[in-house]
TORZAMAR-268483 format. One record per residue: x, y, z of N, C-alpha, C in turn; residue number from 0; residue in one letter. Coordinates in Angstrom, 1 decimal, padded with zeros to 4 digits, always signed. Atoms other than C-alpha are relative to their C-alpha. Example, Ala and Ser with C-alpha at 12.3 -4.5 7.8 and 13.67 -1.06 7.14 Angstrom:
ATOM;n.X;n.Y;n.Z;ca.X;ca.Y;ca.Z;c.X;c.Y;c.Z;pos;code
ATOM;+000.9;-001.2;+000.0;+012.3;-004.5;+007.8;+000.9;+001.2;+000.0;0;A
ATOM;-000.9;-001.1;+000.0;+013.7;-001.1;+007.1;-000.8;+001.1;+000.8;1;S
***
This chain:
ATOM;n.X;n.Y;n.Z;ca.X;ca.Y;ca.Z;c.X;c.Y;c.Z;pos;code
ATOM;+000.8;-001.2;+000.0;+000.0;+000.0;+000.0;+000.9;+001.3;+000.0;0;X
ATOM;-000.8;-001.3;+000.0;+001.1;+003.6;-000.6;-000.5;+000.8;+001.1;1;X
ATOM;+000.4;-000.9;-001.1;+001.1;+005.8;+002.3;-000.1;+001.4;-000.5;2;X
ATOM;+000.3;-001.4;+000.5;-000.5;+009.1;+001.2;+000.3;+001.1;+000.9;3;X
ATOM;-000.1;-001.1;-000.9;+000.2;+011.0;+004.3;+001.1;+000.9;-000.3;4;X
ATOM;-001.1;-000.8;+000.3;+003.5;+012.3;+003.0;+000.0;+000.6;-001.3;5;X
ATOM;+000.0;-000.5;+001.3;+002.5;+013.1;-000.5;+000.1;+001.5;-000.2;6;X
ATOM;+000.0;-001.5;+000.1;+001.9;+016.8;+000.0;+001.3;+000.5;+000.3;7;X
ATOM;-001.3;-000.5;-000.4;+005.3;+017.2;+001.5;+001.0;+000.0;-001.2;8;X
ATOM;-000.9;+000.1;+001.1;+006.9;+016.1;-001.8;-000.4;+001.0;-001.2;9;X
ATOM;+000.4;-000.9;+001.0;+004.9;+018.6;-003.9;+000.7;+001.3;+000.0;10;X
ATOM;-000.7;-001.4;+000.0;+006.7;+021.8;-005.1;-001.0;+001.0;+000.4;11;X
ATOM;+000.9;-001.1;-000.5;+005.2;+024.9;-003.4;+000.5;+001.3;-000.6;12;X
ATOM;-000.3;-001.3;+000.5;+005.1;+028.4;-004.9;+000.3;+000.9;+001.2;13;X
ATOM;-000.3;-001.0;-001.1;+006.6;+031.2;-002.8;-001.1;+001.0;+000.1;14;X
ATOM;+001.1;-001.0;-000.2;+004.3;+033.8;-001.4;+000.1;+001.1;-001.0;15;X
ATOM;-000.2;-001.1;+000.9;+005.9;+036.4;-003.7;-000.5;-000.5;-001.4;16;X
ATOM;+000.4;+000.5;+001.3;+005.2;+034.2;-006.8;-001.5;-000.1;-000.1;17;X
ATOM;+001.4;+000.0;+000.0;+001.6;+033.6;-005.8;-000.6;+001.4;-000.1;18;X
ATOM;+000.5;-001.3;+000.1;+001.1;+037.3;-005.3;+000.2;+000.6;-001.4;19;X
ATOM;-000.3;-000.4;+001.3;+002.7;+038.0;-008.7;-001.0;-000.6;-001.0;20;X
ATOM;+001.0;+000.6;+000.9;+000.3;+035.5;-010.4;-001.3;+000.6;+000.2;21;X
ATOM;+001.3;-000.6;-000.3;-002.7;+037.0;-008.7;+000.0;+001.4;-000.7;22;X
ATOM;+000.0;-001.4;+000.6;-001.6;+040.5;-009.9;-000.1;-000.1;-001.5;23;X
ATOM;+000.1;+000.2;+001.4;-001.1;+039.2;-013.4;-001.4;-000.3;-000.5;24;X
ATOM;+001.3;+000.4;+000.3;-004.5;+037.6;-013.5;-001.0;+001.2;+000.1;25;X
ATOM;+000.9;-001.1;-000.1;-006.2;+040.7;-012.2;+000.2;+001.0;-001.1;26;X
ATOM;-000.3;-001.0;+001.1;-004.4;+042.9;-014.8;-000.6;-000.5;-001.3;27;X
ATOM;+000.6;+000.5;+001.2;-005.5;+040.5;-017.5;-001.5;+000.1;-000.1;28;X
ATOM;+001.4;-000.2;-000.1;-009.1;+040.6;-016.4;-000.4;+001.5;-000.3;29;X
ATOM;+000.3;-001.4;+000.2;-009.0;+044.4;-016.3;+000.2;+000.4;-001.4;30;X
ATOM;-000.2;-000.3;+001.4;-007.5;+044.6;-019.8;-001.1;-000.6;-000.9;31;X
ATOM;+001.1;+000.5;+000.8;-010.2;+042.3;-021.2;-001.2;+000.8;+000.2;32;X
ATOM;+001.2;-000.8;-000.2;-012.9;+044.4;-019.6;+000.2;+001.4;-000.7;33;X
ATOM;-000.3;-001.3;+000.7;-011.2;+047.6;-021.0;-000.3;-000.1;-001.5;34;X
ATOM;+000.2;+000.2;+001.4;-011.1;+046.2;-024.5;-001.5;-000.2;-000.4;35;X
ATOM;+001.4;+000.3;+000.3;-014.7;+045.0;-024.3;-000.8;+001.3;+000.1;36;X
ATOM;+000.7;-001.3;-000.1;-015.9;+048.5;-023.1;+000.4;+000.9;-001.2;37;X
ATOM;-000.5;-000.8;+001.0;-013.8;+050.1;-025.8;-000.8;-000.1;-001.3;38;X
ATOM;+000.8;+000.2;+001.2;-015.8;+048.5;-028.6;-001.5;-000.1;+000.2;39;X
ATOM;+001.4;+000.0;-000.2;-019.2;+048.9;-027.0;-000.6;+001.2;-000.7;40;X
ATOM;+000.6;-001.1;+000.7;-021.5;+051.0;-029.1;-000.5;+001.0;+001.1;41;X
ATOM;+000.3;-001.0;-001.0;-021.9;+054.3;-027.1;+001.0;+000.1;+001.1;42;X
ATOM;-001.0;-000.1;-001.0;-018.7;+053.8;-025.2;+000.5;+001.5;+000.1;43;X
ATOM;-000.3;-001.4;+000.1;-017.9;+057.4;-026.3;-001.4;+000.7;-000.3;44;X
ATOM;+001.3;-000.8;+000.2;-020.7;+060.0;-026.1;-000.1;+000.6;-001.3;45;X
ATOM;+000.2;-000.8;+001.3;-022.2;+061.5;-029.2;+000.4;+001.4;+000.2;46;X
ATOM;-000.2;-001.4;+000.1;-021.0;+064.9;-030.1;-000.9;+000.6;-001.0;47;X
ATOM;+000.9;-000.5;+001.0;-023.9;+066.6;-031.7;+000.5;+001.1;-000.8;48;X
ATOM;-000.7;-001.1;+000.7;-021.7;+069.5;-032.7;+000.7;-000.5;-001.2;49;X
ATOM;-000.6;+000.6;+001.2;-020.0;+067.1;-035.1;-001.0;-000.9;-000.7;50;X
ATOM;+001.1;+000.7;+000.6;-023.4;+065.7;-036.1;+000.2;-001.5;+000.2;51;X
ATOM;-000.1;+001.4;-000.3;-022.8;+062.4;-034.4;-001.3;-000.6;+000.7;52;X
ATOM;+001.2;+000.7;-000.5;-025.7;+060.0;-033.8;+000.2;-001.5;-000.1;53;X
ATOM;-000.4;+001.4;+000.0;-024.9;+056.5;-032.8;-001.3;-000.9;-000.4;54;X
ATOM;+001.1;+001.0;+000.3;-027.0;+053.5;-034.2;-000.4;-000.7;+001.3;55;X
ATOM;+000.4;+001.0;-001.1;-029.0;+051.3;-031.8;+000.8;-001.2;-000.2;56;X
ATOM;-000.8;+001.3;+000.0;-027.3;+048.0;-030.9;-000.5;-000.9;-001.1;57;X
ATOM;+000.6;+000.9;+001.0;-029.8;+046.2;-033.2;+000.5;+000.4;-001.4;58;X
ATOM;-000.4;-000.5;+001.3;-029.0;+048.4;-036.2;+001.5;-000.2;-000.3;59;X
ATOM;-001.4;+000.2;+000.1;-025.3;+048.4;-035.6;+000.4;-001.4;-000.3;60;X
ATOM;-000.3;+001.4;+000.3;-025.3;+044.6;-035.5;-000.5;-000.4;-001.4;61;X
ATOM;+000.6;+000.4;+001.3;-027.5;+044.3;-038.6;+000.9;+000.5;-001.1;62;X
ATOM;-000.9;-000.5;+001.0;-025.2;+046.6;-040.6;+001.3;-000.7;+000.0;63;X
ATOM;-001.3;+000.7;-000.1;-022.1;+044.9;-039.3;-000.1;-001.4;-000.7;64;X
ATOM;+000.2;+001.4;+000.5;-023.4;+041.4;-040.2;-000.1;+000.1;-001.6;65;X
ATOM;+000.1;-000.2;+001.4;-024.3;+042.7;-043.7;+001.4;+000.2;-000.6;66;X
ATOM;-001.3;-000.3;+000.5;-020.8;+044.1;-044.2;+000.9;-001.3;+000.0;67;X
ATOM;-000.8;+001.3;-000.1;-019.2;+040.8;-043.0;-000.4;-001.0;-001.1;68;X
ATOM;+000.5;+000.9;+001.1;-021.4;+038.8;-045.4;+000.5;+000.4;-001.4;69;X
ATOM;-000.4;-000.5;+001.4;-020.6;+041.0;-048.4;+001.5;+000.0;-000.2;70;X
ATOM;-001.5;+000.0;+000.1;-016.9;+041.2;-047.6;+000.6;-001.4;-000.2;71;X
ATOM;-000.5;+001.3;+000.1;-016.5;+037.5;-047.4;+001.1;-000.3;+001.0;72;X
ATOM;-001.0;+000.4;-000.9;-014.0;+035.5;-045.3;+001.3;+000.8;-000.2;73;X
ATOM;-001.3;-000.8;+000.0;-010.9;+037.6;-044.4;-000.1;+001.2;-001.0;74;X
ATOM;+000.1;-001.2;+000.8;-012.3;+040.5;-046.5;+000.3;+001.2;+000.8;75;X
ATOM;-000.3;-001.2;-000.7;-011.7;+044.1;-045.7;-001.2;+001.0;-000.1;76;X
ATOM;+001.1;-000.9;-000.1;-014.3;+046.6;-044.6;+000.4;+001.4;+000.4;77;X
ATOM;-000.3;-001.4;-000.4;-014.0;+050.4;-044.5;-001.3;+000.6;+000.6;78;X
ATOM;+001.1;-000.7;-000.6;-016.3;+052.3;-042.1;+000.3;+001.5;-000.1;79;X
ATOM;-000.3;-001.4;+000.2;-016.4;+055.9;-043.2;-001.1;+000.8;+000.8;80;X
ATOM;+000.9;-000.8;-000.9;-017.9;+058.2;-040.5;-001.1;-000.9;+000.6;81;X
ATOM;+000.9;+000.9;-000.6;-019.6;+055.1;-039.0;+000.6;-000.8;+001.1;82;X
ATOM;-000.7;+000.6;-001.1;-017.9;+054.4;-035.7;-000.8;-001.1;+000.7;83;X
ATOM;+000.8;+001.0;-000.7;-020.8;+052.4;-034.1;+000.0;-001.3;-000.8;84;X
ATOM;-000.1;+001.3;+000.8;-020.7;+049.9;-037.0;+001.4;-000.6;+000.2;85;X
ATOM;-001.4;+000.5;-000.3;-016.9;+049.6;-036.6;+000.1;-000.7;+001.3;86;X
ATOM;-000.1;+000.6;-001.3;-017.3;+048.9;-032.9;-000.7;-001.3;+000.0;87;X
ATOM;+000.7;+001.3;+000.0;-019.9;+046.2;-033.6;+000.8;-001.0;-000.8;88;X
ATOM;-000.9;+000.9;+000.7;-017.6;+044.7;-036.2;+001.1;-000.6;+000.8;89;X
ATOM;-001.0;+000.5;-000.8;-014.9;+044.4;-033.7;-000.5;-001.0;+001.0;90;X
ATOM;+000.6;+000.9;-001.0;-017.2;+042.7;-031.2;-000.3;-001.4;-000.7;91;X
ATOM;+000.3;+001.2;+000.7;-018.4;+040.2;-033.9;+001.3;-000.8;-000.4;92;X
ATOM;-001.3;+000.7;+000.4;-014.8;+039.5;-035.0;+000.6;-000.8;+001.0;93;X
ATOM;-000.6;+000.8;-001.1;-013.9;+038.2;-031.6;-000.8;-001.3;+000.2;94;X
ATOM;+000.9;+001.2;-000.1;-016.7;+035.6;-032.0;+000.1;-000.9;-001.2;95;X
ATOM;+000.0;+000.8;+001.2;-015.9;+034.4;-035.5;+001.4;-000.3;-000.4;96;X
ATOM;-001.3;+000.3;+000.5;-013.0;+032.7;-037.2;+000.0;+000.5;-001.5;97;X
ATOM;-000.3;-000.5;+001.3;-011.5;+034.1;-040.4;-001.0;+001.2;-000.4;98;X
ATOM;+001.0;-001.1;+000.2;-013.7;+037.2;-039.9;+000.7;+001.1;-000.8;99;X
ATOM;-000.5;-001.2;+000.7;-013.3;+040.3;-042.0;+000.7;+001.0;+000.9;100;X
ATOM;-000.7;-001.1;-000.8;-011.0;+043.1;-040.8;-000.7;+001.3;-000.4;101;X
ATOM;+000.6;-001.3;+000.2;-012.2;+046.7;-040.5;+000.9;+001.1;+000.3;102;X
ATOM;-000.8;-001.3;-000.3;-010.7;+050.2;-040.6;-001.0;+001.1;+000.1;103;X
ATOM;+000.9;-001.1;-000.2;-012.4;+053.3;-039.3;+000.6;+001.3;-000.5;104;X
ATOM;-000.3;-001.3;+000.5;-012.2;+056.5;-041.3;-000.9;+001.1;+000.7;105;X
ATOM;+000.8;-000.8;-000.9;-013.3;+059.2;-038.9;+000.7;+001.3;+000.4;106;X
ATOM;-000.5;-001.3;-000.3;-012.9;+062.9;-038.2;+000.3;+000.2;+001.5;107;X
ATOM;-000.1;-000.1;-001.4;-013.3;+062.5;-034.4;+001.3;-000.7;+000.5;108;X
ATOM;-001.3;+000.6;-000.3;-009.7;+061.9;-033.1;-000.1;-000.8;+001.4;109;X
ATOM;+000.2;+000.9;-001.1;-011.1;+060.3;-029.9;+000.2;-001.5;-000.4;110;X
ATOM;+000.0;+001.4;+000.4;-011.3;+057.1;-031.9;+001.4;-000.4;-000.5;111;X
ATOM;-001.4;+000.4;+000.3;-007.5;+057.2;-032.5;+000.5;-001.0;+001.0;112;X
ATOM;-000.3;+001.1;-000.9;-007.5;+054.9;-029.5;+000.0;-001.4;-000.6;113;X
ATOM;+000.0;+001.3;+000.7;-008.1;+052.1;-032.0;+001.3;-000.2;-000.8;114;X
ATOM;-001.4;+000.2;+000.5;-004.5;+052.5;-033.2;+000.0;+000.0;-001.5;115;X
ATOM;-000.2;+000.0;+001.4;-003.7;+051.4;-036.7;-001.3;-000.2;-000.8;116;X
ATOM;+001.3;+000.2;+000.7;-007.3;+050.7;-037.5;-000.8;+001.3;-000.1;117;X
ATOM;+000.6;-001.3;+000.1;-008.1;+054.4;-037.2;+000.7;+000.8;-001.0;118;X
ATOM;-000.6;-000.9;+000.9;-007.5;+056.8;-040.1;-000.8;+001.3;+000.1;119;X
ATOM;+000.6;-001.3;-000.1;-008.2;+060.5;-039.7;-000.6;+000.3;-001.4;120;X
ATOM;+000.7;-000.3;+001.2;-010.8;+061.5;-042.3;-000.8;+001.3;+000.1;121;X
ATOM;+000.8;-001.2;+000.1;-012.2;+064.9;-043.2;-000.6;+000.0;-001.4;122;X
ATOM;+000.7;+000.2;+001.3;-014.9;+064.7;-045.9;+000.3;+001.2;-000.9;123;X
ATOM;-000.3;-001.1;+000.9;-014.0;+068.2;-047.1;+001.3;-000.1;-000.8;124;X
ATOM;-001.2;+000.4;+000.8;-010.7;+066.7;-048.3;-000.1;-001.4;-000.3;125;X
ATOM;+000.4;+001.4;+000.2;-012.1;+063.5;-049.7;+001.1;-001.0;-000.4;126;X
ATOM;-001.1;+000.9;+000.5;-008.9;+062.1;-051.2;+001.3;+000.2;+000.8;127;X
ATOM;-001.2;-000.2;-000.9;-006.5;+063.3;-048.5;+000.1;-001.2;+001.0;128;X
ATOM;-000.1;+001.3;-000.8;-005.7;+059.8;-047.2;+001.5;-000.4;+000.1;129;X
ATOM;-001.4;+000.5;-000.1;-002.4;+058.2;-046.0;+000.4;-000.8;-001.2;130;X
ATOM;-000.5;+000.8;+001.2;-000.2;+056.6;-048.7;-000.3;-001.5;+000.1;131;X
ATOM;+000.2;+001.4;-000.1;-000.8;+053.2;-047.2;-001.4;-000.4;-000.3;132;X
ATOM;+001.4;+000.3;+000.4;-004.5;+053.4;-048.0;-000.1;+000.0;-001.5;133;X
ATOM;-000.1;+000.2;+001.5;-004.5;+052.0;-051.5;-001.4;+000.0;-000.6;134;X
ATOM;+001.3;+000.0;+000.6;-007.2;+052.5;-054.0;-000.6;-001.4;-000.2;135;X
ATOM;+000.7;+001.2;+000.2;-009.9;+049.8;-054.3;+000.6;-001.1;+000.8;136;X
ATOM;-000.6;+001.0;-000.9;-008.4;+048.0;-051.3;-001.0;-000.6;+001.0;137;X
ATOM;+001.1;+000.5;-000.9;-011.7;+047.3;-049.5;-001.1;-000.7;-000.8;138;X
ATOM;+001.1;+000.8;+000.7;-014.3;+044.7;-050.4;-001.3;+000.7;+000.1;139;X
ATOM;+001.2;-000.7;-000.1;-017.1;+046.8;-049.1;+000.3;+001.3;+000.9;140;X
ATOM;-000.1;-001.2;-000.7;-017.4;+050.4;-047.8;-001.4;+000.3;+000.6;141;X
ATOM;+001.2;-000.4;-000.6;-020.1;+051.4;-045.3;+000.2;+001.4;+000.5;142;X
ATOM;-000.2;-001.4;-000.3;-020.6;+055.1;-044.9;-001.2;+000.7;+000.6;143;X
ATOM;+001.1;-000.8;-000.6;-022.7;+057.5;-042.9;+000.5;+001.5;+000.0;144;X
ATOM;-000.5;-001.4;+000.1;-021.9;+061.1;-044.1;-000.6;+000.8;+001.1;145;X
ATOM;+000.4;-000.7;-001.2;-022.2;+063.6;-041.2;-001.2;+001.0;-000.3;146;X
ATOM;+000.9;-001.0;+000.3;-024.4;+066.1;-043.1;-000.9;-000.4;-001.2;147;X
ATOM;+000.9;+000.3;+001.1;-027.5;+065.9;-045.4;+000.1;+001.2;-000.9;148;X
ATOM;-000.2;-001.0;+000.9;-026.2;+068.1;-048.1;+000.6;-000.5;-001.3;149;X
ATOM;-000.5;+000.5;+001.3;-025.3;+067.7;-051.8;+001.6;+000.2;+000.1;150;X
ATOM;-001.4;-000.2;-000.1;-021.8;+069.1;-051.0;+000.7;-001.1;+000.7;151;X
ATOM;-000.6;+001.0;-000.8;-021.1;+066.6;-048.3;-000.1;-001.4;-000.7;152;X
ATOM;+000.1;+001.3;+000.7;-022.4;+063.5;-050.2;+000.8;-000.1;-001.2;153;X
ATOM;-000.8;+000.0;+001.2;-020.7;+064.5;-053.4;+001.5;-000.3;+000.3;154;X
ATOM;-001.4;+000.2;-000.4;-017.3;+064.6;-051.6;+000.2;-001.3;+000.6;155;X
ATOM;-000.1;+001.3;-000.6;-017.9;+061.5;-049.6;+000.0;-001.1;-001.1;156;X
ATOM;+000.1;+001.0;+001.1;-018.8;+059.7;-052.8;+001.4;-000.2;-000.7;157;X
ATOM;-001.3;+000.1;+000.5;-015.3;+060.4;-054.1;+000.9;-000.9;+000.8;158;X
ATOM;-000.8;+000.9;-000.9;-013.8;+058.7;-051.0;-000.4;-001.4;-000.2;159;X
ATOM;+000.5;+001.4;+000.0;-016.1;+055.7;-051.3;+000.5;-000.7;-001.3;160;X
ATOM;-000.5;+000.5;+001.3;-015.2;+055.2;-055.0;+001.4;-000.3;+000.0;161;X
ATOM;-001.5;+000.2;-000.1;-011.5;+055.4;-054.2;+000.2;-001.3;+000.8;162;X
ATOM;-000.3;+001.1;-001.0;-011.7;+052.9;-051.3;-000.5;-001.4;-000.5;163;X
ATOM;+000.6;+001.3;+000.2;-014.0;+050.1;-052.6;+000.3;-000.6;-001.3;164;X
ATOM;-000.1;+000.7;+001.2;-013.5;+047.4;-055.1;-001.3;+000.0;-000.8;165;X
ATOM;+001.3;-000.1;+000.7;-017.2;+047.6;-055.9;-001.1;+000.4;+000.9;166;X
ATOM;+001.2;-000.1;-000.8;-019.6;+047.4;-053.0;-000.1;+001.2;+000.9;167;X
ATOM;+000.3;-001.1;-000.9;-021.1;+050.4;-051.2;-001.3;-000.2;+000.8;168;X
ATOM;+001.2;+000.0;-000.8;-023.5;+050.5;-048.3;+000.0;+001.4;+000.7;169;X
ATOM;+000.1;-001.4;-000.5;-024.6;+054.1;-047.6;-001.2;+000.1;+000.9;170;X
ATOM;+001.1;-000.3;-001.0;-026.7;+055.2;-044.6;-000.1;+001.5;+000.1;171;X
ATOM;+000.3;-001.5;+000.0;-028.2;+058.7;-044.9;-001.5;+000.3;-000.1;172;X
ATOM;+001.4;-000.4;+000.0;-031.4;+060.6;-045.1;-000.8;-000.4;-001.3;173;X
ATOM;+000.8;+000.4;+001.1;-034.3;+059.6;-047.4;+000.0;+001.1;-001.1;174;X
ATOM;+000.0;-001.1;+000.9;-034.1;+063.0;-049.0;+001.2;+000.0;-001.0;175;X
ATOM;-001.2;+000.1;+000.9;-030.7;+062.0;-050.5;-000.1;-001.1;-001.0;176;X
ATOM;+000.1;+001.2;+000.8;-032.1;+059.1;-052.5;+000.4;+000.3;-001.5;177;X
ATOM;-000.3;-000.3;+001.4;-031.9;+060.8;-055.9;+001.5;+000.3;-000.3;178;X
ATOM;-001.4;-000.3;+000.1;-028.4;+062.1;-055.4;+000.9;-001.2;+000.2;179;X
ATOM;-000.8;+001.2;-000.2;-027.1;+058.8;-054.1;-000.1;-000.9;-001.2;180;X
ATOM;+000.1;+000.8;+001.2;-028.4;+057.1;-057.2;+000.8;+000.6;-001.1;181;X
ATOM;-000.7;-000.8;+001.1;-026.9;+059.8;-059.5;+001.5;-000.2;+000.2;182;X
ATOM;-001.4;+000.0;-000.3;-023.5;+059.8;-057.8;+000.7;-001.4;+000.0;183;X
ATOM;-000.6;+001.3;-000.3;-023.0;+056.1;-057.0;-000.8;-001.2;-000.5;184;X
ATOM;+000.9;+001.1;+000.5;-025.8;+054.1;-058.6;-000.6;-000.8;+001.1;185;X
ATOM;+000.5;+000.7;-001.2;-027.2;+053.3;-055.2;-001.6;+000.0;-000.1;186;X
ATOM;+001.5;+000.2;-000.1;-030.8;+052.0;-054.6;-000.4;-000.1;+001.5;187;X
ATOM;+000.5;+000.0;-001.4;-032.8;+052.5;-051.4;-000.5;-001.4;+000.4;188;X
ATOM;+000.5;+001.3;-000.6;-033.4;+049.4;-049.2;-001.2;+000.2;+000.8;189;X
ATOM;+001.2;+000.0;-000.8;-036.5;+048.5;-047.3;+000.3;+000.1;+001.5;190;X
ATOM;-000.4;+000.0;-001.4;-034.6;+048.1;-044.1;+000.1;+001.5;+000.6;191;X
ATOM;+000.0;-001.3;-000.6;-035.1;+051.0;-041.7;+001.0;+000.1;+001.2;192;X
ATOM;-001.0;-000.1;-001.1;-032.0;+051.8;-039.5;-000.6;+000.9;+001.1;193;X
ATOM;+000.4;-000.8;-001.1;-032.6;+053.1;-036.0;+001.2;+000.5;+000.8;194;X
ATOM;-001.1;-000.7;-000.8;-030.5;+055.4;-033.7;-000.4;-000.1;+001.5;195;X
ATOM;+000.3;-000.1;-001.4;-030.2;+055.6;-030.0;-000.8;+001.2;+000.4;196;X
ATOM;+000.9;-001.2;-000.2;-031.8;+059.0;-030.2;-000.7;+000.2;-001.4;197;X
ATOM;+000.8;-000.2;+001.2;-034.6;+059.6;-032.7;+000.4;+001.2;-000.7;198;X
ATOM;-000.4;-001.1;+000.8;-033.7;+061.8;-035.6;-001.3;+000.6;-000.7;199;X
ATOM;+001.1;-000.7;+000.6;-036.0;+064.4;-037.1;-000.2;-000.4;-001.5;200;X
ATOM;+000.0;+000.3;+001.4;-035.1;+063.3;-040.7;-000.1;-001.6;-000.1;201;X
ATOM;+000.2;+001.4;+000.3;-036.2;+059.9;-042.1;+001.4;-000.5;-000.5;202;X
ATOM;-001.3;+000.6;+000.3;-033.1;+057.7;-042.4;-000.1;-001.3;-000.7;203;X
ATOM;+000.1;+001.3;+000.9;-032.5;+054.9;-045.0;+001.4;-000.5;-000.3;204;X
ATOM;-001.2;+000.6;+000.5;-029.9;+052.6;-046.3;-000.1;-000.2;-001.6;205;X
ATOM;-000.1;+000.1;+001.5;-028.7;+052.4;-050.0;+001.2;-001.0;-000.3;206;X
ATOM;-001.0;+000.9;+000.4;-026.7;+049.7;-051.8;+000.1;+000.0;-001.5;207;X
ATOM;-000.1;+000.2;+001.5;-025.3;+049.0;-055.3;+000.3;-001.4;-000.3;208;X
ATOM;-000.2;+001.4;+000.2;-025.4;+045.3;-055.0;-001.3;-000.7;+000.5;209;X
ATOM;+001.2;+000.8;-000.5;-028.0;+042.5;-054.4;+000.2;-000.3;+001.5;210;X
ATOM;-000.1;+000.2;-001.4;-028.6;+042.4;-050.7;-001.2;-000.9;+000.5;211;X
ATOM;+001.0;+000.9;-000.6;-030.4;+039.5;-049.0;-000.7;+000.7;+001.2;212;X
ATOM;+000.5;-000.5;-001.2;-030.8;+041.5;-045.8;-000.8;+001.3;-000.2;213;X
ATOM;+000.6;-001.3;+000.2;-031.9;+044.8;-047.3;-001.0;+000.1;-001.1;214;X
ATOM;+000.9;-000.1;+001.1;-034.0;+044.0;-050.3;-001.4;+000.0;+000.4;215;X
***
C-alpha cells in the first residue's frame, strides 16, 4: 500500500511572492479584457452633436455589421467611413468568428484614434486626402454615414467611397438624399429602416449598389 500521508510534502510549493505576482497578473489580464470590451461597446464614447454624431442602436449596428461581413467574405476588408458604431460592432463580432473580415475606421473625431492602426483620420471636405498606405480599391465593401445631409457633403464622400472600394457600397443617410445617391454612385434605397439611440427628425435609410439579402 502507498502511504499518502506524506504526498503533500513532496509537492513543489510556490513562494508567497510568486503567488502574489500570479494574482496580480490575472487581475491585470481581467482588467485589460474588460477595458477592451468596453472600448468596442456602441456608445462607449458619447455622441458629439456638434459634429453631427448620432450612434446607431445596438440592433441596427449589429445588422449593418453582419451585412458588411457577409458581403466582404472571409478575411475580407471593410471600410467604415464616419460610421464608428458599425466599426465597434464589427470588432465585437470579429472576436466571436473565425476568419472574420477586418475593419478600418475613417473618422474625423480623433477620440477614436485609441483604435490604433485601424483608425484613419478623415475629413470629408478633403475626400482624397488619405495616407499613402490606404491603397485605391483595397476594401471589399465600404459602409458610410456622411455627417451632413447636403449635396456638397455627399458628393465629396462619394469620391472617397469610389476610391476605397473594389465595388460594394452601403450608404446610410437621409431619405431626401435618394436621388443624389443614385446619381453619384448608382445606389438604390433598401427597405430596411435603420434606428438610432436617439430619434432623428429626418427619415433615415440605407442604400446599396449590389444585391442584398438583408436589405432587399
